[in-house]
C-alpha positions as CSV (number, residue, x, y, z in Angstrom):
1,M,-13.6,7.0,-21.9
2,I,-10.7,4.6,-21.6
3,L,-11.6,1.1,-20.4
4,P,-9.0,-0.9,-18.4
5,R,-7.7,-4.1,-20.0
6,L,-9.8,-7.2,-19.3
7,G,-6.7,-9.0,-17.8
8,R,-6.4,-6.3,-15.1
9,L,-10.1,-6.8,-14.2
10,K,-9.6,-10.6,-13.9
11,S,-6.7,-10.2,-11.5
12,L,-8.7,-7.9,-9.2
13,R,-11.8,-10.1,-9.1
14,R,-12.0,-12.3,-6.1
15,H,-12.5,-15.9,-7.4
16,P,-10.9,-18.8,-5.6
17,K,-9.9,-21.8,-7.6
18,H,-11.8,-24.2,-5.3
19,L,-15.2,-22.6,-6.2
20,A,-16.1,-24.2,-9.5
21,H,-19.5,-22.7,-10.1
22,G,-18.5,-19.0,-9.8
23,P,-18.9,-16.4,-7.1
24,A,-22.2,-15.7,-5.5
25,V,-24.0,-12.5,-6.4
26,G,-25.6,-11.4,-3.1
27,L,-24.7,-12.0,0.6
28,I,-26.8,-13.9,3.1
29,D,-26.4,-13.2,6.8
30,Q,-26.1,-16.8,8.2
31,R,-25.1,-15.9,11.7
32,G,-26.8,-17.6,14.6
33,I,-26.9,-21.3,13.6
34,P,-23.5,-23.0,13.2
35,T,-22.8,-24.3,9.8
36,H,-20.1,-26.3,8.0
37,K,-21.1,-25.2,4.5
38,C,-22.1,-21.7,3.2
39,L,-25.8,-21.6,2.3
40,N,-25.1,-18.9,-0.3
41,C,-22.5,-20.6,-2.5
42,G,-21.8,-24.0,-1.0
43,C,-18.2,-23.3,-0.1
44,T,-16.6,-25.0,2.9
45,V,-13.6,-22.7,3.4
46,F,-14.2,-19.9,6.0
47,V,-12.3,-16.9,7.2
48,I,-12.0,-17.1,11.1
49,H,-9.8,-15.7,13.9
50,A,-7.9,-18.5,15.6
51,V,-5.7,-18.8,18.7
52,F,-2.4,-20.7,18.4
53,E,-0.3,-22.1,21.2
54,D,2.8,-24.2,20.5
55,Y,1.9,-24.5,16.8
56,D,-1.6,-25.9,17.6
57,I,-5.0,-24.3,17.3
58,T,-6.2,-23.9,20.9
59,G,-9.3,-21.9,20.2
60,W,-11.2,-19.9,17.6
61,Y,-14.0,-17.3,17.4
62,L,-17.3,-18.5,16.2
63,E,-17.9,-15.4,14.1
64,G,-16.6,-15.8,10.6
65,S,-17.2,-15.3,6.9
66,C,-17.2,-17.4,3.8
67,S,-13.9,-17.1,1.9
68,C,-15.7,-17.3,-1.5
69,C,-18.6,-14.9,-1.3
70,G,-18.0,-13.1,2.0
71,S,-21.3,-13.9,3.7
72,P,-21.1,-13.6,7.5
73,L,-21.8,-16.9,9.3
74,T,-21.3,-18.8,12.6
75,V,-18.6,-21.4,12.3
76,P,-19.1,-24.8,14.0
77,C,-17.3,-26.4,16.9
78,P,-17.2,-30.1,18.0
79,V,-20.2,-29.6,20.3
80,D,-22.3,-28.7,17.2
81,D,-21.7,-32.1,15.6
82,P,-25.2,-33.8,15.3
83,E,-23.6,-37.2,15.2
84,R,-22.1,-36.9,18.7
């Protein structure tokens, strides 16, 4: 059995530089309650679908996923801010 070189495996592994403590092992379905931070890994960077008009974001879908671990979640909007 021939094993691939370790450098090749590292390049294929999804590990963003902003995630200091390593990727999460399992996924948590966090859909339903809007959140600004992933409960699974603590990441605050999400993958979303956005609508652009004249180089500005004019809307976005509330269904997203964590960019670090891939857990599905509901992204927040300004109405969800508890301080408002």
